[in-house]
TORPA-4810 file (N, C-alpha, C, O; in nm, 3 decimals):
<nodes>
NODE_1_-2.051_0.948_0.086_-1.963_1.042_0.101_-1.871_1.014_-0.031_-1.859_0.906_-0.089_M
NODE_2_-1.807_1.144_-0.065_-1.745_1.148_-0.168_-1.588_1.053_-0.145_-1.521_1.044_-0.042_N
NODE_3_-1.562_0.988_-0.287_-1.449_0.878_-0.262_-1.319_0.929_-0.247_-1.229_0.850_-0.217_P
NODE_4_-1.290_1.066_-0.267_-1.169_1.129_-0.227_-1.160_1.174_-0.072_-1.061_1.167_0.001_L
NODE_5_-1.291_1.223_-0.040_-1.293_1.221_0.128_-1.290_1.110_0.200_-1.246_1.117_0.314_R
NODE_6_-1.334_0.991_0.152_-1.334_0.872_0.198_-1.175_0.858_0.222_-1.114_0.881_0.327_R
NODE_7_-1.124_0.814_0.095_-1.005_0.797_0.079_-0.887_0.853_0.201_-0.806_0.789_0.268_A
NODE_8_-0.926_1.036_0.195_-0.829_1.083_0.285_-0.871_1.031_0.430_-0.786_0.992_0.510_W
NODE_9_-0.994_1.032_0.455_-1.045_0.982_0.610_-0.976_0.855_0.648_-0.939_0.840_0.764_R
NODE_10_-0.953_0.748_0.545_-0.898_0.625_0.575_-0.751_0.642_0.610_-0.686_0.568_0.683_A
NODE_11_-0.711_0.745_0.548_-0.552_0.724_0.541_-0.525_0.839_0.659_-0.416_0.824_0.713_A
NODE_12_-0.593_0.936_0.701_-0.580_1.016_0.806_-0.614_1.001_0.927_-0.553_1.053_1.020_S
NODE_13_-0.710_0.934_0.939_-0.788_0.908_1.070_-0.861_0.759_1.066_-0.982_0.740_1.054_A
NODE_14_-0.780_0.677_1.077_-0.853_0.516_0.999_-0.901_0.471_1.126_-0.984_0.380_1.123_P
NODE_15_-0.859_0.522_1.253_-0.956_0.468_1.377_-1.107_0.500_1.387_-1.195_0.423_1.426_E
NODE_16_-1.121_0.644_1.339_-1.265_0.693_1.315_-1.314_0.618_1.201_-1.415_0.551_1.222_A
NODE_17_-1.254_0.615_1.063_-1.290_0.567_0.958_-1.342_0.434_0.983_-1.461_0.410_0.963_F
NODE_18_-1.259_0.344_1.025_-1.300_0.196_1.052_-1.420_0.180_1.131_-1.502_0.090_1.109_F
NODE_19_-1.433_0.281_1.236_-1.549_0.282_1.356_-1.655_0.318_1.302_-1.760_0.286_1.356_A
NODE_20_-1.656_0.399_1.173_-1.777_0.444_1.110_-1.828_0.343_1.015_-1.939_0.360_0.966_G
NODE_21_-1.752_0.233_0.982_-1.825_0.166_0.877_-1.916_0.053_0.955_-1.913_0.030_1.076_L
NODE_22_-1.984_0.000_0.870_-2.115_-0.092_0.907_-2.045_-0.229_0.931_-1.974_-0.287_0.849_D
NODE_23_-2.076_-0.269_1.056_-2.003_-0.383_1.109_-2.071_-0.507_1.023_-2.004_-0.610_1.011_S
NODE_24_-2.188_-0.502_0.969_-2.241_-0.611_0.926_-2.242_-0.617_0.757_-2.282_-0.717_0.698_T
NODE_25_-2.204_-0.524_0.702_-2.211_-0.505_0.568_-2.057_-0.457_0.502_-2.010_-0.344_0.517_Q
NODE_26_-1.990_-0.572_0.424_-1.866_-0.534_0.388_-1.878_-0.467_0.225_-1.940_-0.517_0.130_V
NODE_27_-1.800_-0.343_0.226_-1.825_-0.295_0.089_-1.715_-0.290_0.019_-1.653_-0.184_0.006_R
NODE_28_-1.674_-0.410_-0.038_-1.559_-0.442_-0.110_-1.528_-0.386_-0.247_-1.411_-0.389_-0.285_L
NODE_29_-1.636_-0.327_-0.338_-1.614_-0.285_-0.467_-1.553_-0.131_-0.439_-1.456_-0.088_-0.502_P
NODE_30_-1.607_-0.068_-0.356_-1.558_0.079_-0.314_-1.417_0.067_-0.268_-1.326_0.140_-0.307_A
NODE_31_-1.404_-0.025_-0.186_-1.248_-0.036_-0.122_-1.153_-0.070_-0.202_-1.040_-0.021_-0.210_A
NODE_32_-1.216_-0.189_-0.285_-1.098_-0.218_-0.401_-1.054_-0.117_-0.509_-0.938_-0.097_-0.547_L
NODE_33_-1.172_-0.054_-0.554_-1.153_0.033_-0.659_-1.071_0.142_-0.607_-0.968_0.177_-0.665_A
NODE_34_-1.110_0.195_-0.501_-1.019_0.309_-0.426_-0.862_0.270_-0.419_-0.770_0.340_-0.463_T
NODE_35_-0.852_0.174_-0.370_-0.697_0.109_-0.352_-0.645_0.120_-0.484_-0.547_0.193_-0.500_A
NODE_36_-0.699_0.052_-0.592_-0.661_0.032_-0.712_-0.627_0.140_-0.764_-0.518_0.142_-0.821_A
NODE_37_-0.724_0.282_-0.758_-0.692_0.414_-0.803_-0.560_0.468_-0.751_-0.471_0.524_-0.815_V
NODE_38_-0.568_0.434_-0.601_-0.431_0.523_-0.549_-0.318_0.459_-0.557_-0.210_0.517_-0.547_F
NODE_39_-0.332_0.321_-0.577_-0.197_0.242_-0.616_-0.142_0.283_-0.732_-0.022_0.291_-0.757_A
NODE_40_-0.251_0.315_-0.816_-0.190_0.348_-0.960_-0.149_0.472_-0.988_-0.069_0.493_-1.079_A
NODE_41_-0.201_0.573_-0.908_-0.139_0.702_-0.897_-0.014_0.694_-0.841_0.083_0.744_-0.899_V
NODE_42_-0.004_0.630_-0.725_0.126_0.622_-0.646_0.257_0.572_-0.754_0.368_0.624_-0.765_G
NODE_43_0.214_0.483_-0.808_0.290_0.425_-0.906_0.337_0.507_-1.024_0.452_0.525_-1.065_A
NODE_44_0.223_0.551_-1.071_0.259_0.664_-1.186_0.336_0.760_-1.156_0.420_0.791_-1.241_A
NODE_45_0.332_0.838_-1.023_0.399_0.933_-0.975_0.549_0.899_-0.948_0.648_0.965_-0.980_V
NODE_46_0.541_0.776_-0.880_0.709_0.714_-0.847_0.767_0.692_-0.997_0.876_0.744_-1.018_A
NODE_47_0.708_0.623_-1.103_0.767_0.608_-1.228_0.794_0.756_-1.268_0.912_0.785_-1.283_G
NODE_48_0.712_0.845_-1.286_0.757_0.972_-1.358_0.880_1.032_-1.247_0.967_1.101_-1.301_L
NODE_49_0.890_1.014_-1.123_1.002_1.062_-1.038_1.117_0.981_-1.085_1.226_1.037_-1.094_L
NODE_50_1.103_0.842_-1.119_1.205_0.778_-1.159_1.261_0.801_-1.272_1.382_0.777_-1.276_A
NODE_51_1.190_0.855_-1.410_1.228_0.879_-1.506_1.306_1.030_-1.499_1.413_1.056_-1.554_A
NODE_52_1.236_1.106_-1.431_1.307_1.231_-1.398_1.441_1.209_-1.323_1.526_1.293_-1.354_R
NODE_53_1.478_1.119_-1.235_1.593_1.111_-1.182_1.706_1.045_-1.267_1.825_1.075_-1.259_A
NODE_54_1.661_0.964_-1.339_1.755_0.894_-1.428_1.771_0.976_-1.563_1.870_0.959_-1.634_T
NODE_55_1.675_1.063_-1.594_1.689_1.151_-1.703_1.640_1.089_-1.846_1.661_1.142_-1.955_G
NODE_56_1.573_0.969_-1.824_1.505_0.913_-1.911_1.376_0.960_-1.978_1.327_1.062_-1.928_S
NODE_57_1.324_0.915_-2.064_1.196_0.958_-2.145_1.073_0.910_-2.040_1.057_0.791_-2.012_V
NODE_58_1.017_0.984_-2.004_0.884_0.972_-1.883_0.790_0.839_-1.932_0.759_0.744_-1.859_P
NODE_59_0.758_0.853_-2.050_0.635_0.780_-2.085_0.635_0.621_-2.048_0.535_0.567_-2.002_W
NODE_60_0.759_0.550_-2.073_0.748_0.415_-2.033_0.758_0.391_-1.893_0.734_0.278_-1.851_P
NODE_61_0.794_0.492_-1.808_0.801_0.466_-1.663_0.651_0.509_-1.623_0.593_0.448_-1.533_F
NODE_62_0.595_0.608_-1.685_0.476_0.659_-1.615_0.360_0.542_-1.668_0.260_0.525_-1.598_L
NODE_63_0.374_0.479_-1.770_0.287_0.383_-1.804_0.313_0.268_-1.752_0.222_0.209_-1.694_L
NODE_64_0.437_0.214_-1.760_0.497_0.096_-1.733_0.511_0.030_-1.534_0.517_-0.082_-1.483_G
NODE_65_0.511_0.170_-1.480_0.495_0.145_-1.344_0.378_0.090_-1.268_0.386_0.002_-1.183_A
NODE_66_0.250_0.160_-1.312_0.116_0.109_-1.268_0.113_-0.038_-1.330_0.102_-0.137_-1.258_P
NODE_67_0.124_-0.044_-1.460_0.116_-0.202_-1.517_0.201_-0.296_-1.413_0.147_-0.401_-1.377_A
NODE_68_0.302_-0.273_-1.373_0.358_-0.361_-1.300_0.329_-0.350_-1.150_0.335_-0.454_-1.085_V
NODE_69_0.301_-0.247_-1.092_0.257_-0.207_-0.972_0.120_-0.300_-0.917_0.120_-0.382_-0.826_A
NODE_70_-0.006_-0.255_-1.011_-0.100_-0.326_-0.974_-0.085_-0.470_-0.989_-0.107_-0.514_-0.876_L
NODE_71_-0.061_-0.562_-1.062_-0.077_-0.695_-1.043_-0.003_-0.726_-0.911_-0.058_-0.794_-0.825_P
NODE_72_0.127_-0.674_-0.893_0.211_-0.689_-0.764_0.127_-0.683_-0.613_0.119_-0.761_-0.519_Y
NODE_73_0.074_-0.560_-0.639_-0.017_-0.534_-0.519_-0.146_-0.595_-0.510_-0.203_-0.607_-0.402_L
NODE_74_-0.190_-0.630_-0.609_-0.309_-0.749_-0.617_-0.276_-0.879_-0.541_-0.349_-0.925_-0.453_M
NODE_75_-0.168_-0.929_-0.579_-0.103_-1.056_-0.525_-0.064_-1.026_-0.383_-0.119_-1.100_-0.301_I
NODE_76_0.010_-0.944_-0.339_0.032_-0.895_-0.209_-0.078_-0.877_-0.129_-0.091_-0.923_-0.015_I
NODE_77_-0.165_-0.802_-0.195_-0.284_-0.753_-0.119_-0.369_-0.898_-0.056_-0.409_-0.917_0.059_G
NODE_78_-0.375_-0.969_-0.154_-0.439_-1.108_-0.146_-0.385_-1.185_-0.019_-0.452_-1.227_0.075_M
NODE_79_-0.232_-1.193_-0.041_-0.154_-1.244_0.060_-0.187_-1.220_0.213_-0.206_-1.298_0.307_L
NODE_80_-0.185_-1.062_0.200_-0.232_-1.016_0.333_-0.338_-1.031_0.382_-0.357_-1.041_0.504_G
NODE_81_-0.447_-1.038_0.272_-0.590_-1.070_0.338_-0.604_-1.215_0.379_-0.694_-1.247_0.457_A
NODE_82_-0.508_-1.318_0.326_-0.519_-1.416_0.387_-0.481_-1.442_0.501_-0.533_-1.538_0.557_L
NODE_83_-0.392_-1.375_0.563_-0.324_-1.370_0.685_-0.435_-1.303_0.788_-0.466_-1.359_0.893_V
NODE_84_-0.492_-1.173_0.743_-0.597_-1.137_0.842_-0.720_-1.235_0.819_-0.793_-1.244_0.918_L
NODE_85_-0.758_-1.308_0.711_-0.871_-1.382_0.741_-0.865_-1.497_0.836_-0.949_-1.524_0.921_M
NODE_86_-0.755_-1.562_0.812_-0.744_-1.689_0.931_-0.687_-1.686_1.037_-0.733_-1.753_1.130_R
NODE_87_-0.573_-1.608_1.053_-0.498_-1.592_1.199_-0.606_-1.496_1.264_-0.653_-1.527_1.374_P
NODE_88_-0.642_-1.394_1.207_-0.706_-1.265_1.232_-0.852_-1.311_1.272_-0.905_-1.268_1.374_G
NODE_89_-0.915_-1.399_1.188_-1.043_-1.434_1.201_-1.136_-1.316_1.161_-1.241_-1.295_1.221_G
NODE_90_-1.092_-1.239_1.053_-1.176_-1.130_1.010_-1.253_-1.172_0.881_-1.321_-1.084_0.829_M
NODE_91_-1.253_-1.279_0.832_-1.339_-1.330_0.711_-1.328_-1.205_0.613_-1.225_-1.138_0.619_E
NODE_92_-1.429_-1.169_0.524_-1.433_-1.080_0.408_-1.385_-0.929_0.442_-1.341_-0.849_0.359_L
NODE_93_-1.402_-0.907_0.572_-1.365_-0.789_0.631_-1.226_-0.763_0.610_-1.193_-0.645_0.600_R
NODE_94_-1.120_-0.870_0.599_-0.950_-0.869_0.573_-0.947_-0.806_0.456_-0.880_-0.703_0.451_A
NODE_95_-1.010_-0.849_0.347_-0.999_-0.788_0.218_-1.025_-0.615_0.198_-0.961_-0.535_0.129_I
NODE_96_-1.138_-0.595_0.282_-1.174_-0.435_0.283_-1.055_-0.364_0.367_-1.008_-0.259_0.324_E
NODE_97_-1.010_-0.415_0.479_-0.928_-0.342_0.541_-0.794_-0.330_0.483_-0.733_-0.223_0.491_V
NODE_98_-0.735_-0.447_0.416_-0.616_-0.451_0.321_-0.636_-0.340_0.231_-0.553_-0.249_0.239_V
NODE_99_-0.716_-0.330_0.157_-0.760_-0.240_0.050_-0.753_-0.115_0.096_-0.676_-0.049_0.026_A
NODE_100_-0.810_-0.043_0.200_-0.811_0.080_0.260_-0.671_0.087_0.299_-0.618_0.194_0.270_W
NODE_101_-0.597_0.001_0.357_-0.461_0.025_0.403_-0.353_0.067_0.290_-0.252_0.131_0.320_A
NODE_102_-0.380_0.029_0.169_-0.327_0.078_0.059_-0.353_0.183_0.004_-0.287_0.217_-0.094_W
NODE_103_-0.454_0.260_0.051_-0.464_0.412_0.016_-0.363_0.508_0.018_-0.334_0.584_-0.075_V
NODE_104_-0.296_0.501_0.157_-0.154_0.583_0.164_-0.049_0.600_0.055_0.026_0.697_0.046_P
NODE_105_-0.052_0.467_-0.048_0.059_0.482_-0.135_0.019_0.601_-0.233_0.115_0.671_-0.268_A
NODE_106_-0.096_0.633_-0.278_-0.126_0.755_-0.335_-0.099_0.855_-0.299_-0.026_0.934_-0.360_G
NODE_107_-0.163_0.879_-0.163_-0.130_1.002_-0.093_0.006_1.050_-0.071_0.045_1.167_-0.081_W
NODE_108_0.082_0.933_-0.037_0.241_0.978_-0.008_0.320_1.019_-0.125_0.427_1.078_-0.119_S
NODE_109_0.250_0.977_-0.249_0.326_0.975_-0.385_0.285_1.135_-0.437_0.369_1.213_-0.482_A
NODE_110_0.126_1.168_-0.421_0.100_1.284_-0.424_0.186_1.397_-0.335_0.223_1.504_-0.384_L
NODE_111_0.209_1.358_-0.205_0.273_1.464_-0.086_0.400_1.475_-0.167_0.411_1.592_-0.203_A
NODE_112_0.506_1.398_-0.214_0.606_1.402_-0.257_0.637_1.457_-0.408_0.749_1.482_-0.452_V
NODE_113_0.517_1.468_-0.474_0.555_1.481_-0.595_0.601_1.650_-0.618_0.673_1.677_-0.713_A
NODE_114_0.567_1.727_-0.551_0.621_1.874_-0.600_0.747_1.911_-0.561_0.812_1.995_-0.624_P
NODE_115_0.799_1.841_-0.436_0.926_1.835_-0.420_1.018_1.750_-0.526_1.127_1.785_-0.573_V
NODE_116_0.935_1.615_-0.553_1.006_1.540_-0.643_1.041_1.583_-0.791_1.119_1.524_-0.865_G
NODE_117_0.968_1.700_-0.822_0.996_1.765_-0.955_1.146_1.793_-0.940_1.227_1.749_-1.022_W
NODE_118_1.182_1.864_-0.838_1.305_1.931_-0.843_1.421_1.842_-0.788_1.538_1.864_-0.821_F
NODE_119_1.384_1.727_-0.692_1.483_1.641_-0.640_1.420_1.544_-0.632_1.362_1.514_-0.527_A
NODE_120_1.414_1.463_-0.751_1.340_1.316_-0.754_1.398_1.198_-0.676_1.319_1.121_-0.621_P
NODE_121_1.525_1.179_-0.668_1.562_1.093_-0.588_1.542_1.072_-0.430_1.513_0.970_-0.367_A
NODE_122_1.567_1.194_-0.390_1.524_1.217_-0.236_1.373_1.201_-0.228_1.323_1.136_-0.136_P
NODE_123_1.311_1.249_-0.307_1.159_1.256_-0.281_1.113_1.080_-0.273_1.043_1.040_-0.180_A
NODE_124_1.163_0.986_-0.383_1.144_0.900_-0.380_1.188_0.800_-0.262_1.119_0.703_-0.229_L
NODE_125_1.282_0.828_-0.214_1.347_0.773_-0.086_1.244_0.824_0.026_1.209_0.740_0.109_L
NODE_126_1.200_0.934_0.035_1.126_0.972_0.142_0.988_0.895_0.120_0.945_0.838_0.221_V
NODE_127_0.915_0.886_0.008_0.792_0.811_-0.019_0.849_0.656_0.035_0.790_0.602_0.129_A
NODE_128_0.928_0.612_-0.009_0.965_0.487_0.021_0.977_0.447_0.162_0.954_0.329_0.190_A
NODE_129_1.008_0.525_0.251_1.042_0.538_0.387_0.901_0.572_0.465_0.876_0.523_0.575_L
NODE_130_0.816_0.656_0.399_0.710_0.712_0.455_0.576_0.582_0.435_0.505_0.560_0.534_L
NODE_131_0.557_0.522_0.333_0.464_0.455_0.298_0.458_0.305_0.392_0.346_0.268_0.428_L
NODE_132_0.560_0.234_0.424_0.538_0.100_0.495_0.467_0.152_0.632_0.355_0.108_0.657_P
NODE_133_0.522_0.234_0.713_0.487_0.285_0.859_0.348_0.339_0.817_0.264_0.304_0.898_P
NODE_134_0.301_0.408_0.724_0.170_0.477_0.717_0.070_0.351_0.675_-0.040_0.344_0.729_W
NODE_135_0.118_0.243_0.567_0.025_0.144_0.546_-0.003_0.061_0.706_-0.110_0.031_0.759_H
NODE_136_0.099_0.046_0.741_0.078_-0.068_0.883_0.017_0.022_0.992_-0.035_-0.048_1.079_L
NODE_137_0.007_0.140_1.014_-0.054_0.222_1.112_-0.225_0.205_1.037_-0.318_0.172_1.110_W
NODE_138_-0.244_0.226_0.917_-0.396_0.218_0.888_-0.438_0.075_0.902_-0.545_0.045_0.954_V
NODE_139_-0.351_-0.017_0.854_-0.388_-0.164_0.916_-0.417_-0.205_1.021_-0.506_-0.289_1.035_L
NODE_140_-0.332_-0.142_1.142_-0.329_-0.160_1.286_-0.481_-0.129_1.332_-0.555_-0.198_1.401_W
NODE_141_-0.509_0.012_1.266_-0.641_0.043_1.313_-0.776_-0.038_1.261_-0.882_-0.044_1.324_R
NODE_142_-0.755_-0.090_1.150_-0.847_-0.186_1.101_-0.877_-0.308_1.176_-0.988_-0.350_1.208_G
NODE_143_-0.757_-0.360_1.200_-0.755_-0.476_1.290_-0.805_-0.458_1.412_-0.887_-0.541_1.452_I
NODE_144_-0.764_-0.336_1.504_-0.807_-0.269_1.628_-0.962_-0.286_1.624_-1.022_-0.328_1.723_E
NODE_145_-1.033_-0.249_1.495_-1.170_-0.221_1.512_-1.225_-0.354_1.472_-1.345_-0.356_1.497_A
NODE_146_-1.189_-0.448_1.428_-1.242_-0.545_1.393_-1.214_-0.691_1.449_-1.288_-0.790_1.450_F
NODE_147_-1.104_-0.677_1.488_-1.039_-0.808_1.584_-0.927_-0.781_1.658_-0.810_-0.807_1.633_A
NODE_148_-0.991_-0.711_1.780_-0.886_-0.656_1.849_-0.818_-0.768_1.953_-0.721_-0.733_2.021_P
NODE_149_-0.875_-0.907_1.964_-0.796_-0.997_2.041_-0.670_-1.046_1.981_-0.573_-1.079_2.049_A
NODE_150_-0.674_-1.050_1.831_-0.551_-1.132_1.788_-0.487_-1.013_1.702_-0.445_-1.025_1.587_R
NODE_151_-0.487_-0.885_1.783_-0.418_-0.755_1.699_-0.272_-0.798_1.661_-0.228_-0.836_1.552_Q
NODE_152_-0.229_-0.785_1.743_-0.060_-0.776_1.741_0.004_-0.885_1.672_0.104_-0.859_1.605_R
NODE_153_-0.042_-1.016_1.680_0.008_-1.122_1.627_-0.050_-1.141_1.489_0.025_-1.213_1.422_T
NODE_154_-0.152_-1.104_1.428_-0.172_-1.066_1.293_-0.116_-0.925_1.232_-0.120_-0.902_1.111_T
NODE_155_-0.083_-0.867_1.290_-0.030_-0.740_1.245_0.132_-0.786_1.231_0.190_-0.740_1.132_A
NODE_156_0.193_-0.855_1.303_0.331_-0.923_1.282_0.348_-1.015_1.167_0.443_-1.017_1.089_V
NODE_157_0.235_-1.094_1.167_0.243_-1.179_1.048_0.228_-1.123_0.931_0.296_-1.160_0.835_L
NODE_158_0.136_-1.025_0.923_0.109_-0.943_0.788_0.229_-0.875_0.766_0.257_-0.855_0.648_Y
NODE_159_0.308_-0.834_0.851_0.433_-0.730_0.827_0.528_-0.831_0.778_0.599_-0.787_0.687_G
NODE_160_0.558_-0.988_0.820_0.637_-1.085_0.758_0.590_-1.121_0.627_0.674_-1.144_0.540_V
NODE_161_0.472_-1.130_0.601_0.409_-1.171_0.484_0.434_-1.083_0.359_0.491_-1.112_0.254_V
NODE_162_0.373_-0.966_0.399_0.372_-0.840_0.291_0.504_-0.754_0.279_0.532_-0.683_0.183_V
NODE_163_0.580_-0.774_0.395_0.695_-0.657_0.358_0.833_-0.761_0.373_0.899_-0.783_0.272_F
NODE_164_0.869_-0.818_0.494_0.982_-0.889_0.493_0.998_-0.982_0.408_1.108_-0.976_0.353_A
NODE_165_0.921_-1.079_0.371_0.939_-1.169_0.259_0.987_-1.124_0.137_1.093_-1.159_0.085_V
NODE_166_0.906_-1.045_0.091_0.936_-1.005_-0.064_1.057_-0.906_-0.052_1.137_-0.909_-0.146_P
NODE_167_1.082_-0.819_0.052_1.227_-0.763_0.075_1.338_-0.870_0.051_1.430_-0.859_-0.031_F
NODE_168_1.312_-0.984_0.144_1.423_-1.068_0.154_1.445_-1.160_0.027_1.556_-1.211_0.015_G
NODE_169_1.335_-1.189_-0.080_1.354_-1.224_-0.220_1.428_-1.140_-0.281_1.529_-1.179_-0.340_I
NODE_170_1.387_-0.994_-0.277_1.449_-0.913_-0.366_1.593_-0.905_-0.334_1.677_-0.889_-0.422_S
NODE_171_1.625_-0.918_-0.192_1.758_-0.894_-0.167_1.848_-1.009_-0.183_1.968_-0.997_-0.209_A
NODE_172_1.788_-1.124_-0.168_1.865_-1.256_-0.242_1.881_-1.251_-0.355_1.989_-1.288_-0.402_F
NODE_173_1.774_-1.201_-0.439_1.791_-1.237_-0.607_1.909_-1.099_-0.662_1.974_-1.109_-0.766_T
NODE_174_1.915_-0.996_-0.582_2.006_-0.873_-0.615_2.163_-0.940_-0.574_2.260_-0.926_-0.648_L
NODE_175_2.166_-1.008_-0.454_2.289_-1.072_-0.412_2.351_-1.192_-0.518_2.471_-1.210_-0.542_W
NODE_176_2.255_-1.256_-0.564_2.289_-1.361_-0.678_2.340_-1.282_-0.791_2.454_-1.291_-0.835_V
NODE_177_2.245_-1.202_-0.837_2.276_-1.139_-0.981_2.405_-1.068_-0.962_2.486_-1.056_-1.054_L
NODE_178_2.426_-1.021_-0.840_2.554_-0.925_-0.844_2.693_-1.042_-0.830_2.802_-1.023_-0.885_S
NODE_179_2.668_-1.133_-0.764_2.773_-1.242_-0.765_2.785_-1.313_-0.908_2.876_-1.395_-0.919_A
NODE_180_2.717_-1.295_-0.998_2.731_-1.333_-1.153_2.802_-1.251_-1.240_2.869_-1.289_-1.336_L
NODE_181_2.777_-1.098_-1.188_2.836_-1.022_-1.270_2.979_-0.991_-1.246_3.041_-0.917_-1.323_A
</nodes>
């Protein structure tokens, strides 16, 4: 299957996508490569829209956003995969599910890019609000396909580790920095 078609199927119909995967064979290279490409596209589009919103030169944003986002997503993705591996009992399949769950980052960025050219700040806000539920929906369907017995507990723990803790650390850092100013 074409990589773009596979990525769209993972993001738009994850239940059918995960049901169609071979239950005995984990295909990590394809999942990781697709996730990296779509995360880089998402970061590049977000960087370009951020540059447009601030009136800055686009090249540092366009090149810097993927350079910062990819290592961050690798760390967050591996932490999320560890949550799925142990409490979810998914073993190596956890890395594949988490990788496919990050594919909506690129699709959401591409979806808001045309509007973002004319209204970059609202488009970035829409993309930021669209991505977490879409990501968690794809992840939920992957857990449902491979570890249905622990689905709710694993998904909640994943949400805390991947979204709540980094958001809390960022909010605390901003609070401390604003108090210093």
